[in-house]
C-alpha angles and dihedrals in degrees: 000000000000120000129186130209126201098227135149096189099036092236106070137035097247110146142088110231094239093051101035113121097183134040116193110211125205137179112226133182137152091282099052146291139265134195113246106179150314113252114204131202110227119229089236092058093055096051093085104065095204092055101044096092094042090057091050091049089052090055095055104028093107091057126092096210134028120198114205138157095225138000131178121237097252092047090047089053091051092048092048093047087054088059097255122126111222114214118194114212132175114280110262095030109154114249092213091053091054091047092051091048091051092047091052091049091051093047093053127025109324116218117254094253090058094046090051092048092050092048091050091050091050092050092051094047 
């Protein structure tokens, strides 16, 4: 499954969804993970306030999970409607640590919230 991280430095989850300029996207399964790409928000697309969250949702809508530090309620609703589960983590949380934790969950018995998120992503694919 694809997962996205709101990260400015590529190493830590350090951004609020509405201000994040880069999402780092990974593929993760029970065997491991690999970095796919960094998806940037262009300056032009954030000039219109009402469209800033829509552009960010477009960048992550093919992901199952989105790791962020903060997200407002309306943005969280838009992300969720796009079929992505937003996960708030503490600012500074290591991306690699989260990937390893996900990999371990997938390799053993995934928690129900993760199973549901993966099923939803499969249905929408």
